[in-house]
N, C-alpha and C positions, 0 to 999 in steps of 0.2 A: 504494500500500500504506500502511496506517495503522499507527502505532506503538501498542503496548500502553501503558496508563497505569499509573503507580505507585499502588498502593493502600495500602501500608504500608511503613514503614521501621523496623526493629527492631534495637536494639543486641544484639550477642552478650553472653553471660553468662560471666564468669570462673569457672572451676571447676577441679577436679582429677579425674583418672581413672587407671586402672591402679594403679601403685605410687607415685602422687604426681606424675604428669606434669601440669604446669600448661598449661591451654589455654583457648580461647574456644569456647563452644558456641553456634552460630548457629541451629541447629534441634534440637528434641528436648528442650529443658530444661523444657518443659511440653507436655502433650498437645495443647494448642491451638496450639503453635508447631511444627507439622509442615506440610509441603507434599506431599501425596500425589502421587507415590509415594515421596518422600524422607522418611525417618524422623528422620535426625540429620545434622548437619554440624558437625564439630569442626575448628577451626583452631589450629595450634600454631606458635609462632615465638619462639625464644629463643636467645641465645648464652651463657646461663648454664647450665652442665651440671647444676646442682642442680634446674633446672626440668624436665629430661627424662631424666637418666641412669638412673633406676630403671626406666623403660620400662613395658611391659605384659606381666607374667609370664603363664604359661599360664591361659587362661580360655576358656569355651565360647561358642558361638553356635548358634542354630537359627532358621530361617524367613526369612532375608533375605540380602542380599549386602553386602559391604563393599568400598569402593573407596578405596585409600590412594594419595595423590599426594604425592611428596616433591619440593619445589622446591630445597631446600638440605639437605645432610646425608646420612646413611647409616644404614639400618635393616636388620635381619635378621628374616625370618619363618621360623618352624618350626611344624609342626602334627603331630597324632597320626597322620596318614596317611603321614608320612615326607617331606612336601614341605619344601623349604628354599628360601627366596628371599633374594636380595641386592638390596635396594631402594636405589638410588643417586639422586643429584640428577637431576630431570627424569623419573624413572621412576614407574610405576604398578603397584600390586598389586591384582588383581581377584579377590576370593574369594567364592564362592557357598557359604554355610554349609549351605543345604538342610536335611536332616534332622539335621545336627549336625557340628560340628568343634570341636576344642580346639587352640588355637594360642597362640603368643607373638609379640610384636613388640618387639624390643629394639634400642636405639640402638647403633651400632657406632663411636661417637666419644666421646672423653672431654672434648672442648672444641669450640668453634666453633658456628656457627649451625645449628640444626635447624628447618626450616620446611616446613610442608605441611598437608595436609588428610586427614581421613577422613570418607567419606560412607557412610551406611547407606541402602541402596536396598531397598525392600520386594519381596517375591515374592508372586505370586498364590497363593491357597489351594491350587490344584491342583499347585503346584510347590514348596511349602514342605518337602515330605519327599523331594525328589530327593536323589541322592547329592551329597555335597560335592565341590567341585573348586576349583582354584586356578590362577591364571595371573599370571606376571610380564611386564610390558610395559616394556622398556628405553626410555630417552629417545629413542634413535635410531629407534625404531619409531613414534613419535608425530609426526604431521605438524604442522609449524609454518609458517605463511605470514605474510609481512610485509604490513603495511597501507600504502597510498600515502602517508599523512600521518604515518607513524611508528607504531611499535607492532607487535603481532602477534596472531595467533590460534593457539593450540595446542589442537588438537582431540583430546580423549581418547576420547570415545565419541559415536556418532551420525554424522549426515551434515548438512552445511549447503549449500544451493544457492549456487553461487558462479560467476556468469558461465556459461560454456559447460562448465565442468568442476567438478562438485560436490566439496566438501571431504569426505573420508571419514576418520572417526576410527579410532584404532588398535583399538578394540573395537567390533565391529559384529555380534556374535552376536544372533540374533533373541530379543527379549524382549517380554513383554506391556507393559512400561513404556516401551519405546522411548526410553531415556535419551539426552539430549544433554548432554555435559559438556565444558566448554572453559575454558581459562585465556586471558583476553583482556586485552591491554594496549593502551590508546589514549593517544596523546601530545598531539596538537593538533587544532585544527579541529573538524569536525563529528563526528568519531569514526567509528563503524561501525554499520550496521543489520544485525541478524542475523534471518533468517526463522525463525519458530517455528511448528510445526504447530498448527492450530486446536484440536486435541485435547489439547494439552499445557499443564500449569502451568509457570510459569517464575519464577526468581529470580536475583539477583546478590548475591554476597558480596564487598564491597569490602575489599581487604587492602593496597592501596598507593595513595598519592595520594588525590585527591578526585574523586568522580564527579558529573556533572551530574544533579541530581535535580529539575530544573525550577525550582522556587522556592527551592531550597536546595542546598548542596553536601553530598554524602554522604561522610562521613569513613570511614577504615578502621575495621573492626570492626562495620560495620552491614550488615544484609541488606535488600535492596530486593525487595519482593514486587510482582509485576505482575498486573494483571487479565487476564481471558481473552479480552477483545475486542481485535482487532487482529492483524496478520500479522507484525509485526517488533518487535524490541527495539532501541531506540536506546541505544548505549553511547558516552558521550563524557565527556571530562574536564570538571570544573567550570570555568566562565569564570575567566580570570585565573590559571589554574593552569599553572605552567611545567614541572612534573614529570610531567604526565599522570596516568593512573589505571590501576589493574589490578584485575581482579575475576574471580571464579570464577562461571561460568554453569552453572546446573543447570536443565534442563527435562525433563519426562517426562509420560507419559500416566498419569493417575490410575487406580488399581485400583478405587476406590469399594467397598472391602470393609471389614468391621469389623476393628479392630486391638486385639489384646490383647497387652500387653507386660509382661514382668518382667525388668528388667535386660537381659541379652544374648539373651533369647528373645523373638521376635516372632511371634505366631500370630494366629488369628482368634477364639478363644474362651478363656475362663478354664480350661475343662477341658483344652484343649490345652497351656496353660501349665503346669498342674499335672502333666501327663504329662511334659512336657519336664524339669521339675525332678526328678521321680522317675527318669526315664531317666538324667539326669546323675548323681544320687546313687548309682544302681545300676551305673554304668559302662557303660550301653548307649545313651548319647545318639547315638552314631554308630558306623559300622562300624569294626572294628579294636579294639585293646586300649586301653581308656581306664580309668584307675584311678578307683574311686569317690571322690567328693569331697563336701564340704559344699555346701549351696545356694549358687549363684553370686551375686555382687553386682557392680554397676558394669558396666564395659565387657565 
């Protein structure tokens, strides 16, 4: 089996979202920095409450899914459908916005480290107007396997061939995008090779230690994009690194559909975006009682 080659390494961009939450945006800060089917990847990590305490007050979404993974800290989710989620360290929130949802994500701590990710995963045109739904996945439900040379694989979504017994992620619902999402830590030696379907695009976001990038070490805050040729991704710490490396793996089957986006609305045409804005302003973005609001901005 051959390894996929690195085709680009891009630094994440420092930005703010919500009510002033400081974060690093690895995907989605420009239209050409998306990897179909992934629209956006935000990484947040701070032990300064001023960087996160204001959180993400009520805001809408339509046309895609959000996956929030908390490594350290505690956040609460509430939405207009009456869902409430308590997202703690190691847990995942999987929200399908579909035709529309209005929700908030608020830190439940006044100090300490808050660290995690939010991923925006596109929906195919035929599914963008499906009813919204929401699922909390606690840390205990997410399978973690140790690696022989140290480290681990924490499989959030998808399936990885693994000897005689495939590793199965906590989220395996059928999706056109067939997402594979994993938190991978490698400590020493040759690291690990992860099989990737030939149909999938793939990337790694490095957030701890330094990753072996061939002719260079890839530092935290960088996204490694891989080409489509090859059956596996080789994930290993940079040579002469004693602390290993940790990265978030995203792989998915591209939709190859046009993308029209205005802030938290992601559709296929500008007319659909205009309709989403009108629906939000008129309080009919989604089923249930939603108060009319001004045109949305940001997340």
